[in-house]
Every structure is written in C-alpha cells, then in structure tokens.
C-alpha positions as CSV (number, residue, x, y, z in Angstrom):
1,M,13.6,-6.3,-4.0
2,D,11.2,-8.0,-6.3
3,P,7.8,-6.4,-6.6
4,V,5.1,-7.5,-4.2
5,V,1.9,-8.2,-6.1
6,L,-1.3,-8.0,-4.1
7,I,-4.3,-10.0,-5.4
8,G,-7.7,-10.5,-3.9
9,F,-11.4,-9.8,-4.2
10,M,-12.8,-6.3,-4.5
11,G,-12.6,-4.8,-1.0
12,S,-9.9,-7.1,0.3
13,G,-7.6,-4.2,1.0
14,K,-5.3,-4.3,-2.0
15,T,-5.2,-0.5,-2.4
16,T,-5.2,0.5,1.2
17,L,-2.7,-2.1,2.3
18,G,-0.7,-1.7,-0.8
19,R,-0.1,2.0,-0.2
20,R,0.8,1.3,3.4
21,L,3.2,-1.5,2.5
22,A,4.9,0.6,-0.2
23,A,5.3,3.5,2.3
24,A,6.8,1.2,4.9
25,L,9.2,-0.2,2.4
26,G,10.0,3.1,0.8
27,V,9.1,2.0,-2.7
28,D,6.5,3.0,-5.3
29,F,2.9,1.9,-5.3
30,I,1.3,0.9,-8.6
31,D,-2.5,0.4,-8.8
32,C,-3.4,-1.6,-11.9
33,D,-6.9,-0.2,-11.9
34,T,-5.5,3.4,-12.0
35,E,-3.0,2.4,-14.8
36,L,-5.9,0.9,-16.7
37,E,-8.1,4.0,-16.4
38,T,-5.3,6.2,-17.5
39,A,-4.6,4.0,-20.6
40,A,-8.3,3.8,-21.4
41,G,-9.0,7.4,-20.8
42,C,-12.1,6.6,-18.8
43,S,-13.2,4.9,-15.6
44,I,-13.5,1.1,-15.3
45,R,-17.2,1.5,-14.9
46,T,-17.4,3.5,-18.2
47,L,-15.2,1.0,-20.0
48,I,-17.3,-1.9,-18.9
49,E,-20.6,-0.1,-19.7
50,R,-19.4,1.0,-23.2
51,R,-17.3,-2.0,-24.3
52,G,-18.2,-4.9,-22.0
53,E,-16.4,-7.0,-19.4
54,A,-14.4,-8.8,-22.1
55,A,-12.8,-5.6,-23.3
56,F,-12.1,-4.6,-19.7
57,R,-10.3,-7.9,-19.0
58,S,-8.3,-7.5,-22.3
59,S,-7.2,-4.0,-21.2
60,E,-6.4,-5.3,-17.7
61,L,-4.2,-8.0,-19.2
62,A,-2.4,-5.4,-21.4
63,V,-1.6,-3.4,-18.2
64,L,-0.2,-6.5,-16.5
65,R,1.9,-7.3,-19.6
66,R,3.4,-3.8,-19.6
67,L,4.3,-4.1,-16.0
68,V,6.0,-7.5,-16.5
69,D,7.8,-6.2,-19.6
70,S,9.0,-3.1,-17.7
71,R,10.9,-5.4,-15.2
72,R,10.3,-2.9,-12.4
73,A,11.8,-3.7,-9.0
74,D,11.2,-2.1,-5.7
75,C,7.5,-1.6,-5.9
76,V,4.1,-2.8,-4.6
77,V,1.5,-3.6,-7.2
78,A,-2.3,-3.9,-6.5
79,T,-4.1,-5.8,-9.2
80,G,-7.8,-5.7,-10.1
81,G,-9.9,-8.3,-8.2
82,G,-10.7,-10.4,-11.3
83,I,-7.2,-10.5,-12.8
84,V,-7.0,-14.2,-11.9
85,E,-9.9,-15.1,-14.2
86,S,-7.5,-15.0,-17.1
87,A,-5.1,-18.0,-17.5
88,A,-2.7,-15.6,-19.3
89,A,-2.7,-13.3,-16.3
90,R,-2.3,-16.1,-13.9
91,A,0.9,-17.1,-15.8
92,L,2.2,-13.5,-15.7
93,L,1.6,-12.7,-12.1
94,P,4.5,-14.7,-10.7
95,Q,6.7,-13.2,-13.4
96,L,5.9,-9.8,-12.0
97,G,6.9,-10.5,-8.4
98,R,5.9,-12.1,-5.1
99,V,2.2,-12.7,-5.3
100,V,0.2,-12.3,-2.0
101,W,-3.5,-13.1,-1.8
102,L,-5.2,-10.7,0.6
103,R,-8.0,-13.0,1.7
104,A,-11.3,-11.9,3.3
105,D,-14.8,-13.4,3.1
106,P,-16.9,-11.9,0.3
107,E,-19.4,-10.3,2.7
108,T,-16.6,-8.5,4.5
109,C,-15.1,-7.3,1.2
110,V,-18.4,-5.9,-0.1
111,A,-19.2,-4.3,3.3
112,R,-15.8,-2.5,3.2
113,L,-16.6,-1.0,-0.1
114,G,-19.6,0.8,1.4
115,T,-21.1,3.4,-0.8
116,A,-18.3,2.9,-3.4
117,R,-20.2,-0.3,-4.4
118,V,-22.3,1.9,-6.7
119,T,-19.2,2.6,-8.9
120,R,-18.5,-1.2,-9.3
121,P,-20.8,-2.7,-11.9
122,L,-19.7,-6.2,-11.1
123,L,-21.2,-5.9,-7.6
124,A,-24.7,-5.2,-8.9
125,D,-26.3,-8.2,-7.3
126,A,-25.4,-10.3,-4.3
127,D,-25.7,-13.7,-6.0
128,G,-23.4,-12.5,-8.8
129,W,-20.6,-11.3,-6.6
130,R,-20.9,-14.4,-4.4
131,A,-20.5,-16.5,-7.5
132,R,-17.5,-14.4,-8.6
133,Y,-15.9,-14.9,-5.3
134,A,-16.5,-18.7,-5.3
135,R,-15.0,-18.9,-8.8
136,R,-12.0,-16.7,-8.0
137,A,-10.9,-18.1,-4.6
138,P,-9.2,-21.3,-5.9
139,L,-7.6,-19.2,-8.6
140,Y,-6.1,-16.8,-6.0
141,A,-4.9,-19.7,-4.0
142,A,-3.3,-21.3,-7.0
143,V,-1.2,-18.3,-7.9
144,A,-0.3,-16.9,-4.5
145,A,3.0,-17.5,-2.8
146,Y,1.6,-16.2,0.5
147,V,-1.8,-15.6,2.0
148,V,-2.8,-12.9,4.5
149,D,-6.2,-13.0,6.1
150,T,-7.2,-9.3,6.2
151,H,-10.6,-9.5,7.8
152,P,-9.9,-10.3,11.4
153,D,-7.0,-8.1,12.1
154,G,-7.3,-4.7,10.3
155,V,-4.7,-2.9,8.2
156,E,-2.0,-2.5,10.9
157,A,-2.0,-6.1,11.8
158,S,-2.1,-7.2,8.1
159,L,0.8,-4.8,7.4
160,G,2.8,-6.4,10.2
161,V,2.2,-9.9,8.9
162,L,3.4,-8.8,5.4
163,L,6.5,-7.1,6.7
164,R,7.4,-10.1,8.8
165,W,7.0,-12.4,5.8
166,L,9.0,-10.0,3.6
167,G,11.8,-9.4,6.2
168,P,14.0,-12.3,5.2
169,L,13.4,-11.5,1.5
170,L,14.5,-7.9,1.7
171,P,18.0,-6.8,0.7
172,T,20.2,-5.9,3.7
173,T,22.5,-2.9,3.8
174,P,26.1,-3.8,4.6
175,A,27.4,-2.4,7.9
176,G,28.7,1.1,7.5
177,G,27.1,1.5,4.1
C-alpha cells in the first residue's frame, strides 16, 4: 500500500485521524511535526521563536524530502498544516503517497485545538490564522487526491469515509494465503 498523506489546517484532525487510520490499517503512523522536533532538538514553537518561520519551513521541507527519499510504504503520514505553502513541498507530497485533505472550517479547527492554541505561535491572532487558512485552502485543494470534510461527522465517521475510499486501493490477500 502506498502511504496515505494527510494534509489540512491546524486542528483539522491530521494527528487524531492519522493515528486511528494507521491502527485500522495495521501500519505505522508518522507525524511530520514530531519528526521535525526530533531532528531540530526542540519544539516547533521554540524553533520558530529562535530562528523564525522561514527556518521552520525549511526544516519541515527537509523532513518531507527524507520521507520521500526513504520510499516507505504501508504508513500514514500527518504533515504540518502549512506544508502546502512551499511549492517544493507541494511537488513532493504526491510523490510520498495518496494525499488526502482533511477539510474543516478555520473556526472549527481553532476551537478543536482548545488550550493547545497557546503552544502554536502561528495562531496568535484571529485575523492572522483566518488569512493563513484562506491562503492555504486552494493549495490543499490543488494537491489533494481526495477530500474528507471532518467537521460535521467526527472521527469515527471520517475514518469510515477514508477506509471506504482506500478499500479498492488496498492490496488483497489471496484466498488461503
């Protein structure tokens, strides 16, 4: 199975749904934000505060390149919300696997983050994150092979939608094997 790559705004459900999807498929889950923090030796917040958003985006792209170069199969990958802002990343995402946009309106995304918003420097002001969402939405749409609206249905329903979409794409086991 090719990797499933989840993209979407912060709070769209990439990590939560990604973990559930990986468990349902019996494959590994890779969170690009966690990979980035491990490589940087600090949190994303600290990286942005110390080196700026441009350095963060460069590090994020390096993580994506490593994943593409590793040619991993049988995994679910959750990207950072802003990965699509880089043209280079948009070109790499389809090379990594089947790209799925987890779509939810920006207010829903921010509300889902709750108190975790304080650890996200890019959500500092409402006008700023609304502008980010407006800028990113057409980029998500351009790179996605499939779209799942996560806000109306909840995790279980969204997981069901994804599994139904993936069903015909999953390898089948021969009878008796």
